[in-house]
C-alpha positions as CSV (number, residue, x, y, z in Angstrom):
1,M,66.2,44.4,-57.2
2,E,65.2,40.7,-57.5
3,K,61.8,39.8,-58.3
4,R,60.3,38.0,-55.4
5,P,58.3,34.7,-55.7
6,N,54.4,34.7,-56.4
7,V,51.8,33.1,-54.1
8,I,48.5,31.5,-55.2
9,W,46.0,30.4,-52.5
10,I,43.3,27.9,-53.5
11,F,40.7,26.7,-51.1
12,G,37.4,25.3,-51.0
13,D,34.6,25.1,-48.2
14,Q,33.9,22.0,-46.3
15,H,37.1,19.8,-48.0
16,R,38.2,17.5,-45.4
17,A,41.7,16.1,-45.3
18,Q,40.7,12.4,-45.9
19,A,39.1,13.1,-49.2
20,L,41.7,13.0,-51.7
21,G,43.3,10.5,-54.0
22,F,47.0,10.5,-52.4
23,K,45.5,10.1,-48.9
24,G,43.8,6.7,-50.1
25,D,40.1,7.8,-50.3
26,S,38.9,5.3,-53.4
27,N,35.9,7.4,-53.7
28,V,37.7,10.2,-55.5
29,S,40.1,11.1,-58.3
30,T,42.5,14.0,-57.8
31,P,45.5,13.7,-60.1
32,H,46.1,17.5,-60.1
33,L,46.1,17.8,-56.3
34,D,48.0,14.2,-56.3
35,N,50.8,15.6,-58.7
36,L,50.7,18.9,-56.3
37,E,51.7,16.9,-53.2
38,A,54.0,14.9,-55.2
39,T,56.5,17.9,-56.0
40,G,55.8,19.6,-52.8
41,V,55.0,19.3,-49.3
42,E,51.9,18.2,-47.4
43,F,51.4,19.1,-44.0
44,K,49.5,16.0,-42.8
45,N,48.3,17.7,-39.3
46,A,46.9,20.9,-40.5
47,V,43.8,21.8,-38.9
48,A,40.8,24.3,-38.9
49,G,41.4,25.3,-34.8
50,F,37.7,26.6,-35.2
51,P,35.9,24.6,-37.8
52,L,33.5,27.2,-39.0
53,C,33.8,29.4,-42.3
54,C,34.0,32.8,-40.9
55,P,36.2,32.2,-37.7
56,F,38.7,30.5,-39.9
57,R,38.5,33.0,-42.7
58,G,39.4,35.8,-40.0
59,S,42.3,33.9,-38.8
60,L,43.5,32.7,-42.3
61,L,43.8,36.2,-43.3
62,T,44.9,38.0,-40.0
63,S,47.0,35.3,-38.2
64,R,44.9,36.4,-34.9
65,Y,43.0,33.8,-33.3
66,P,39.2,34.1,-33.5
67,H,38.4,35.4,-30.2
68,K,40.5,38.5,-30.9
69,C,38.9,38.7,-34.4
70,V,36.1,37.1,-35.8
71,P,34.5,35.1,-32.9
72,G,31.5,33.0,-34.6
73,H,29.4,32.8,-37.7
74,E,27.9,36.0,-39.9
75,F,30.9,38.3,-37.3
76,Q,32.2,41.0,-39.2
77,M,36.0,41.3,-39.7
78,S,36.9,45.0,-38.2
79,P,37.7,47.3,-41.2
80,D,40.8,48.4,-39.1
81,Q,42.1,45.1,-38.8
82,K,45.5,44.5,-41.0
83,T,45.8,41.4,-43.1
84,I,48.1,39.9,-45.0
85,A,47.1,41.6,-48.4
86,H,48.5,44.7,-46.5
87,V,51.5,43.3,-45.7
88,F,52.3,42.2,-49.5
89,N,50.9,45.6,-50.3
90,D,54.0,47.2,-48.4
91,H,56.2,45.0,-50.1
92,N,55.0,46.4,-53.8
93,Y,53.0,43.0,-54.6
94,D,49.9,43.2,-56.4
95,T,47.0,41.6,-54.4
96,A,44.2,40.2,-55.7
97,Y,41.0,38.0,-54.1
98,F,38.4,35.9,-56.2
99,G,35.2,34.8,-54.8
100,K,33.7,33.6,-51.3
101,W,34.7,36.3,-48.7
102,H,32.1,35.7,-45.8
103,L,33.7,38.3,-43.4
104,D,31.4,41.1,-43.7
105,G,29.0,40.0,-40.9
106,F,26.0,40.0,-43.0
107,H,22.9,37.9,-41.5
108,E,21.5,36.5,-44.6
109,N,18.5,34.7,-42.8
110,N,16.9,38.0,-42.1
111,L,16.2,39.1,-45.8
112,P,12.6,39.1,-47.7
113,V,12.1,37.2,-51.1
114,R,11.7,39.8,-54.0
115,N,12.1,39.8,-57.5
116,F,15.4,40.3,-59.0
117,D,16.6,40.5,-62.4
118,E,12.9,39.0,-63.7
119,E,13.6,35.7,-61.7
120,L,12.9,35.4,-58.5
121,H,15.6,34.7,-55.9
122,V,15.8,34.5,-51.8
123,D,17.4,38.0,-51.5
124,R,20.5,36.5,-49.2
125,A,24.2,37.7,-48.5
126,A,24.7,36.7,-52.4
127,M,23.1,40.4,-52.9
128,H,24.8,41.9,-50.1
129,I,27.6,44.4,-51.5
130,V,31.0,44.3,-49.0
131,P,32.3,48.2,-49.2
132,P,35.8,48.7,-50.4
133,E,37.1,49.5,-47.0
134,R,35.9,46.2,-45.4
135,R,37.6,44.1,-48.4
136,G,41.0,43.3,-46.6
137,G,43.2,45.2,-48.4
138,F,43.2,43.7,-51.7
139,K,44.0,46.0,-54.7
140,T,41.7,43.7,-56.7
141,W,38.5,42.3,-55.1
142,V,36.0,40.3,-57.2
143,G,33.6,37.9,-54.6
144,Y,30.7,37.6,-52.8
145,E,29.6,37.4,-49.2
146,N,27.9,34.4,-48.9
147,N,26.1,32.0,-51.6
148,N,25.4,28.5,-51.1
149,S,23.8,27.9,-54.6
150,P,27.1,27.0,-57.2
151,W,24.9,28.1,-60.1
152,D,23.3,31.1,-58.7
153,C,26.9,32.9,-58.2
154,W,26.8,36.9,-57.9
155,V,30.3,38.6,-57.9
156,H,30.9,42.3,-57.1
157,G,33.8,44.6,-56.7
158,G,35.0,48.2,-58.0
159,V,34.8,51.5,-56.4
160,G,32.3,54.3,-57.3
161,D,32.0,54.4,-60.9
162,E,34.0,51.5,-61.9
163,A,31.9,49.1,-59.0
164,F,30.1,46.4,-60.9
165,H,27.6,43.4,-59.6
166,Y,27.0,41.0,-62.1
167,K,25.8,37.0,-62.4
168,L,28.5,34.8,-63.5
169,N,27.9,32.4,-66.3
170,G,28.0,28.5,-65.5
171,Y,29.5,26.5,-62.4
172,E,30.9,28.6,-59.6
173,T,34.5,26.9,-59.4
174,D,34.9,27.0,-63.1
175,A,33.7,31.0,-63.4
176,L,35.8,31.9,-60.6
177,T,38.9,29.8,-62.0
178,D,38.2,31.8,-65.3
179,L,38.5,35.1,-63.5
180,L,41.8,34.3,-61.9
181,I,43.2,33.1,-65.1
182,N,41.9,36.1,-66.9
183,Y,43.9,38.0,-63.9
184,L,47.1,36.2,-64.8
185,D,47.6,37.3,-68.1
186,R,48.2,40.8,-66.8
187,K,50.9,39.4,-64.7
188,K,54.6,39.5,-66.0
189,E,56.8,41.4,-64.5
190,E,55.0,42.5,-60.8
191,S,54.9,40.1,-58.2
192,F,51.7,38.7,-56.7
193,F,49.5,37.2,-54.1
194,A,46.2,35.8,-55.6
195,V,43.4,33.9,-53.6
196,L,40.8,31.9,-55.1
197,S,38.2,31.1,-52.9
198,V,35.2,28.8,-53.9
199,Q,32.1,27.6,-52.2
200,P,32.4,23.7,-53.5
201,P,32.5,21.0,-51.9
202,H,30.0,22.9,-49.2
203,N,26.7,21.8,-49.4
204,P,24.3,21.7,-51.2
205,Y,26.4,19.1,-53.2
206,I,25.8,19.3,-56.5
207,A,28.3,19.6,-59.4
208,P,27.7,19.4,-63.1
209,A,26.6,16.1,-64.7
210,S,29.9,15.3,-66.2
211,Y,31.4,15.1,-62.8
212,R,28.3,13.9,-61.0
213,E,27.7,10.6,-63.6
214,R,30.8,9.1,-62.1
215,H,29.7,8.9,-58.5
216,S,26.5,6.8,-57.7
217,V,25.2,6.5,-54.3
218,G,25.7,2.3,-54.6
219,N,29.4,2.9,-55.2
220,I,30.1,5.0,-52.3
221,T,32.5,3.8,-49.7
222,L,32.0,5.1,-46.4
223,R,34.5,5.7,-43.5
224,E,34.6,3.2,-40.7
225,N,33.5,5.8,-38.5
226,V,30.1,6.0,-40.1
227,P,27.7,3.7,-37.9
228,K,25.5,1.6,-39.6
229,V,22.3,3.4,-39.0
230,K,19.8,3.4,-42.1
231,K,19.2,7.0,-42.0
232,I,22.8,8.2,-41.5
233,V,24.0,5.7,-44.2
234,E,21.6,6.7,-46.5
235,Q,22.2,10.4,-46.1
236,A,26.0,10.3,-45.9
237,K,26.0,8.3,-49.5
238,K,23.6,10.5,-51.2
239,E,25.7,13.5,-50.2
240,L,29.2,12.2,-50.8
241,A,28.2,11.4,-54.3
242,G,27.9,14.8,-55.0
243,Y,30.8,16.1,-52.8
244,Y,33.0,13.9,-54.5
245,A,32.0,15.4,-58.0
246,Q,32.5,18.7,-56.3
247,I,36.4,18.2,-55.7
248,E,36.9,16.2,-58.9
249,N,35.8,19.5,-60.4
250,L,38.0,21.6,-58.3
251,D,40.8,19.6,-59.0
252,Y,40.5,19.9,-62.6
253,N,40.4,23.6,-62.3
254,I,43.8,23.2,-60.2
255,G,45.0,21.6,-63.6
256,R,43.6,24.3,-65.6
257,I,45.5,27.0,-63.3
258,M,49.1,24.9,-63.2
259,K,48.6,24.8,-67.0
260,A,47.8,28.6,-67.1
261,L,50.7,29.4,-65.1
262,E,52.9,26.9,-67.5
263,E,52.1,28.8,-70.5
264,R,52.7,32.4,-69.2
265,G,56.0,31.6,-68.1
266,L,54.8,32.1,-64.2
267,A,55.4,28.3,-63.3
268,E,58.8,28.5,-61.8
269,D,58.4,31.8,-59.8
270,T,55.1,30.9,-58.2
271,H,54.0,29.0,-55.2
272,I,50.6,27.2,-55.3
273,V,49.1,26.7,-51.7
274,F,46.2,24.5,-51.3
275,F,43.9,24.1,-48.3
276,S,40.4,24.3,-47.3
277,D,38.4,26.3,-44.2
278,H,37.6,23.2,-42.2
279,G,36.1,19.7,-43.1
280,D,32.7,17.9,-43.1
281,M,31.4,15.0,-41.0
282,H,29.3,13.0,-43.7
283,G,27.9,10.5,-40.9
284,S,31.2,9.9,-39.1
285,H,30.2,9.3,-35.2
286,G,26.7,9.9,-36.7
287,Q,27.2,13.3,-37.5
288,F,26.9,16.0,-40.5
289,R,28.8,18.9,-41.3
290,K,31.1,20.7,-38.9
291,M,31.5,22.7,-35.4
292,T,32.6,19.7,-33.8
293,A,36.2,18.7,-32.7
294,Y,36.4,15.2,-34.7
295,E,39.0,14.6,-37.4
296,E,36.6,14.8,-40.3
297,A,35.5,18.1,-39.4
298,I,39.0,19.9,-38.3
299,K,41.5,18.2,-40.3
300,I,42.0,20.0,-43.7
301,P,44.3,19.4,-46.9
302,F,47.4,21.7,-47.1
303,I,49.7,21.6,-49.8
304,I,52.8,23.9,-50.5
305,G,53.6,22.9,-54.2
306,G,54.0,24.0,-57.6
307,E,56.7,23.7,-60.6
308,K,59.4,25.7,-58.8
309,I,60.0,22.8,-56.4
310,R,61.9,20.9,-59.4
311,Y,64.3,23.4,-59.6
312,N,65.1,24.2,-55.7
313,G,65.0,20.6,-54.6
314,R,62.5,19.4,-52.2
315,L,63.2,19.4,-48.2
316,E,60.3,17.6,-47.1
317,N,57.4,15.5,-48.8
318,T,55.4,15.5,-45.6
319,C,55.7,16.9,-42.3
320,D,53.9,16.3,-38.9
321,A,54.1,20.0,-38.1
322,P,50.9,21.0,-36.1
323,L,49.9,24.0,-38.8
324,N,46.5,25.8,-37.6
325,H,44.7,28.5,-39.4
326,V,46.9,31.3,-38.1
327,D,49.9,29.8,-39.3
328,I,49.0,30.2,-43.2
329,A,49.5,33.7,-43.4
330,P,53.1,33.8,-42.0
331,T,53.8,30.8,-43.4
332,T,52.9,32.2,-46.9
333,L,55.2,35.6,-46.2
334,G,57.9,33.3,-45.4
335,L,57.6,31.6,-49.0
336,C,58.1,35.2,-50.2
337,N,61.3,36.0,-48.0
338,I,59.1,38.2,-46.0
339,D,58.9,38.1,-42.3
340,A,55.6,38.3,-40.8
341,P,54.8,41.4,-38.9
342,D,54.4,41.5,-34.8
343,W,50.8,41.5,-35.1
344,M,50.7,38.3,-36.3
345,E,50.3,35.6,-33.8
346,G,51.1,32.5,-35.9
347,T,54.3,30.2,-36.7
348,D,56.1,30.5,-39.9
349,Y,56.7,27.2,-41.8
350,S,58.1,28.1,-44.6
351,H,61.3,26.4,-43.9
352,Y,59.7,23.2,-44.8
353,R,59.4,24.3,-48.2
354,L,62.4,26.2,-49.0
355,R,65.9,26.2,-48.0
356,G,67.5,29.1,-46.1
357,R,64.6,30.2,-44.1
358,R,65.1,30.5,-40.2
359,V,63.5,28.0,-37.9
360,M,60.9,29.4,-35.5
361,E,60.3,27.7,-32.4
362,E,57.5,25.5,-33.3
363,P,54.5,24.8,-30.8
364,D,54.0,21.1,-29.8
365,S,50.5,21.3,-30.3
366,A,47.3,23.1,-32.4
367,Y,44.9,25.3,-30.3
368,L,41.4,24.1,-30.9
369,Q,38.4,26.4,-30.3
370,S,34.7,26.8,-30.8
371,V,33.9,30.4,-29.3
372,I,30.6,31.4,-30.1
373,P,28.6,28.0,-31.5
374,T,25.9,28.5,-34.6
375,G,23.4,27.0,-33.0
376,H,22.4,25.2,-36.4
377,G,21.3,21.7,-36.4
378,A,24.1,19.0,-37.0
379,S,26.1,21.3,-34.8
380,V,27.9,21.1,-31.2
381,N,26.1,23.7,-29.5
382,R,28.2,24.2,-26.8
383,P,31.7,26.1,-26.5
384,W,34.6,24.1,-26.5
385,R,38.4,24.2,-26.4
386,G,41.1,21.6,-27.1
387,I,44.4,21.1,-28.6
388,L,45.9,18.3,-31.1
389,T,49.6,17.5,-30.4
390,R,52.1,16.8,-32.6
391,D,52.9,13.4,-31.2
392,G,49.1,12.4,-31.9
393,W,47.0,12.9,-28.6
394,K,43.6,14.9,-29.2
395,Y,42.0,16.6,-25.9
396,V,38.7,18.7,-26.0
397,C,36.4,19.7,-23.3
398,F,33.4,21.8,-22.5
399,E,33.6,24.3,-19.7
400,K,34.1,22.6,-16.8
401,T,33.6,19.0,-18.5
402,P,36.0,16.5,-20.2
403,W,34.5,15.7,-23.8
404,M,37.1,13.9,-25.8
405,L,40.9,12.1,-25.1
406,F,41.8,10.0,-28.3
407,N,45.2,8.4,-28.9
408,L,44.9,9.1,-32.8
409,N,48.4,6.9,-33.1
410,E,46.3,3.9,-32.2
411,D,43.0,5.2,-32.9
412,P,42.9,7.2,-35.9
413,Y,39.1,6.9,-36.5
414,E,38.2,8.2,-32.7
415,Q,36.1,5.1,-31.8
416,V,37.4,4.6,-28.0
417,N,37.3,7.9,-26.0
418,L,39.9,8.0,-22.9
419,A,38.6,11.0,-21.4
420,H,36.9,9.1,-18.7
421,D,39.3,6.4,-18.2
422,N,41.3,6.2,-15.1
423,V,43.9,4.5,-16.8
424,Y,44.6,7.7,-18.7
425,K,44.5,9.9,-15.5
426,E,48.0,11.1,-16.1
427,K,47.9,11.7,-19.8
428,H,44.3,13.5,-19.2
429,K,46.1,15.7,-16.8
430,E,48.9,16.5,-18.7
431,L,46.8,17.7,-21.9
432,N,44.7,19.5,-19.6
433,D,47.7,21.9,-18.2
434,R,49.0,22.3,-21.7
435,L,45.4,23.6,-23.0
436,A,45.6,25.7,-19.8
437,R,48.6,27.5,-21.0
438,W,47.1,27.9,-24.5
439,I,44.2,29.7,-23.1
440,E,46.5,32.0,-21.0
441,E,49.3,32.5,-23.9
442,T,46.4,33.5,-26.5
443,D,44.3,35.9,-23.7
444,D,41.4,33.3,-24.3
445,T,38.9,32.9,-21.5
446,F,37.2,29.5,-20.7
447,E,36.8,27.7,-17.7
448,L,38.4,23.9,-17.7
449,P,37.5,20.9,-15.8
450,E,39.6,20.1,-12.8
451,V,41.7,17.3,-13.4
452,N,43.5,16.0,-10.6
């Protein structure tokens, strides 16, 4: 039987779609990601339908919407829930996961301080052991539940007498990339699906000095929608200096992975899928972090690339498909000519990358949700639902209350909210009705506003 292609997922945490060199962000240099985009396909409308770590990751692995899988922060994904790893396993793939998991429902805020390994640590989710039955079916799993300190990264894995738990040396993204590259050393004949999930560019926004020295607060250019309020501007510039350094470090490590594939003769057979779990506001609209429906929070980078594209011929370089978190697993299976099982809810967009893949009926919009808010500071503390349409409209509401209506074609920085303007009453009703159908089609529960 002909060997199937390999796939590697590479994703960071809070990497917004706008923060890439090829997207025109003058603050950051991303040559390896720029090359990946140039030889692959970029999904320019890709979104995190629930811009929060745990719900996104649950939908990513299962192709199930958050209200059916992981509805909020620190909710556990059911060990009975099948994932993309189970499907690949059934097709004789080797499957491996390296890095941040954040799907075991561990509540890191409830832990005491204790002495660990002769150093004082706040006992947190990094110390929590995810049991083998809750590792999503991956044959190799070297990860951690959560860790907000990129030089203090503990990983664990294994089963029984072969279980391990140790602290990585050096910066997290570098060290986890080492683990993935070591894994590639063992991949010669067997097809594989591997995941590299790193915490950066998540806060705290710190990076190795060799990357940080390239970015000073005084040289940061803010987005047009950051208000000129002194404390907001100061916080945004300070945090972005570290954020961009983290992204450049991630880009460097993507270059290492691509080189490793080339050296091992795997480049022609391996798809690289690069994305993020959600974005980061960094002062836009006066807000920070995530959990809101603005573009900086929900839009994510999404590129399917790799050296193989040189030989198959590129079909598209960019596409406007409204790719959502539930679509990533079916699309990834499609890259390997594997049809998604019936329990997956998303759309297979692999035909934008591969000749010969069947074209599924594609939705006209992506469904946006905040099911259970976190209550964290700098977050929207009410549930909301919304849609982002393929033709550039965004509509979002709280229960019984309209919130956002933007024409992104005319207003990409979302500075003119049309939700309460009667000139756009017909468009408002059209989008409210479409959102009602999304709620019904996904078996969600939410009380929409009345729009007449």
